[in-house]
C-alpha angles and dihedrals in degrees: 000000000000118000135192133194121239090247091053091048093048089054093057120094119229096357114176101235116188118192109207097188121112119276095259091053091047092050092051096057137335143167111274109262096021119138121213120239105151117218088238089061100036099102092053094044102042088104089070090069120088110230095225100061134086113237124207109208122206134178132157098294108353103268101100092039090053090056092050091047089055090048091052094045090053086059095049097258120137106243131173124191118223109229113233093005125217092338090061090044091056094042089055090054093241119158118281136179135202140203 
């Protein structure tokens, strides 16, 4: 599985960031630009993802997003796990949003 640091991800333009945490976690704080598709809904919502894009998966610490990345890779999607997740994003002082 491919991985990326939060600093490397922040340097990319127009990266498709998918936050796989639950809605309450996503509402509390998230990386700017992240879209919510909770791990608990991923199987039902995989059809929302275009097959020709690379997806950067983020959760709280990197564990759940790694599982979703493996799921996507098994289905021939390009998926990259964000090391350290949202905690690392916040610790690095990168932009977040809430609500």
